[in-house]
VOTIMI-458832 format. One record per residue (C-alpha): x, y, z; residue in one letter. Coordinates in steps of 0.25 Angstrom, whole numbers, plus 5000, padded with zeros to 4 digits. Each point is the difference from the previous one (the first is absolute). Layout:
XYZA ...
! end
This chain:
541554375325M 500549935013D 499350065012S 501149955009K 501250054992K 499250134998F 499850015015G 501549985003E 500450104990F 499150115006I 500449965014A 501550014996T 499950144994I 499150055011R 501149955011K 501150064991E 499350145002K 499849975015G 498550024999W 499049925008T 498849944993Q 499150115006A 501050114994E 499949934986L 498549995001A 499950145003E 500850054989K 499149924990I 498750025007S 499749865004V 499949935013T 501249935007D 499249874999K 500050014985A 501550025000V 500149885010S 499249914991R 500950044988W 501249975007E 499549875005R 499749964986G 498549995003L 499650104989G 500450114990F 499750155001P 498850064991D 500550034986I 499850155003N 501049995012T 501249934992I 500550134994K 499950085013P 500749895007L 501149994989A 500250155002D 500150005015V 501049885000L 500750074989E 500049884990V 499449994987S 498649934997V 500849904993L 500849965012E 498750005009I 499349914990M 501249904999Q 500450025014S 501450014998E 501050124997R 500450034986E 501250064995P 499850144994K 500149954986E 499050004989E 498849915002I 500049884991S 498749974992A 499949865008D 500150085013K 498950094996A 499149894995T 500249935013E 499650125008V 498850024992L 499649865002D 500150025015N 499250125000V 498949944992I 500049885009S 499950095012L 498950084994V 499249874997V 500349955014H 499450135006Q 498849994991R 499749865005Q 500150055015I 499150114997E 499049914993R 500149905012R 499750125009N 498850044992I 499449865000I 500249995015I 499450135003S 498849974991V 499849865005V 500150065015S 499050114998V 499049904992T 500149905012S 499750105010V 498850064993V 499549864998L 500249965014L 499250135005I 498949964991F 500049855005L 500050055014I 498950094997D 499249894994L 500249895011M 499950015015Q 501450015007W 499849865006E 499849944986A 501150074994F 501049965011V 499649854999F 499749994985V 500950094992C 501250035010M 500549854999P 500050014985F 500750135000I 501049965010F 500249874992L 500350074988G 500950105007I 500849895007G 500249924986I 500550134994V 500950035011L 500649865000I 500250014985A 500750135002L 500949955011S 500449884991I 500350104989H 500850095009R 500849885005R 500449964986R 500450154997M 500949995013K 499250115007L 499550005014S 498749915000Y 499849975015Y 499050115003V 499149974988T 500049855003L 499650025014I 498950104996L 499549894990G 500049895010I 499250095010F 499050044988A 499849854997L 499749975015L 498850105001F 499149914991P 500549885008V 499650075013V 498650044994I 499849854996C 500449955013L 499150105007L 498849964992L 500349855002L 500050025015F 498850094999A 499249894993F 500549895009A 499550085012L 498650024995G 500250094988G 500250154998P 498550035002I 499449975014A 498849915000N 
! end
């Protein structure tokens, strides 16, 4: 399925009916931001939302999946096969998103728990000067890699890039601070 074509199809029918995105969203129990994302070609509705969306827009599920109006004739086997392929690819895509979100959640919770144990094990000063530079270095590298990926996908990447650069600056600042501290007699008074 082509997300741009899908979005244009939904927007066209919605405008024909004289509805705003918020009105359509209310009729199918989703947010207006979700409808906006669909219409801009940035995603698809959940598989469970397609039938209610088709019903509200007064089109068939086939028309929703193909993103074009069909004459009220009998559906050919080729059209039915194409629609089933589209549904299957949409379900696979949604499962990938769900898996990614689960992995992100597990990694985030695990990281927070590990950081709590690490802070408890070390003193605050040692944590800030030893562990934080490595943590920020890793975060910076990940954010810059993510911004490169977002740029290739033709998505907005400036905020991610700027955050990545700032995250990489933290270890540099700590190293400079320690360098100047040693140059001025060391971090420990004689």
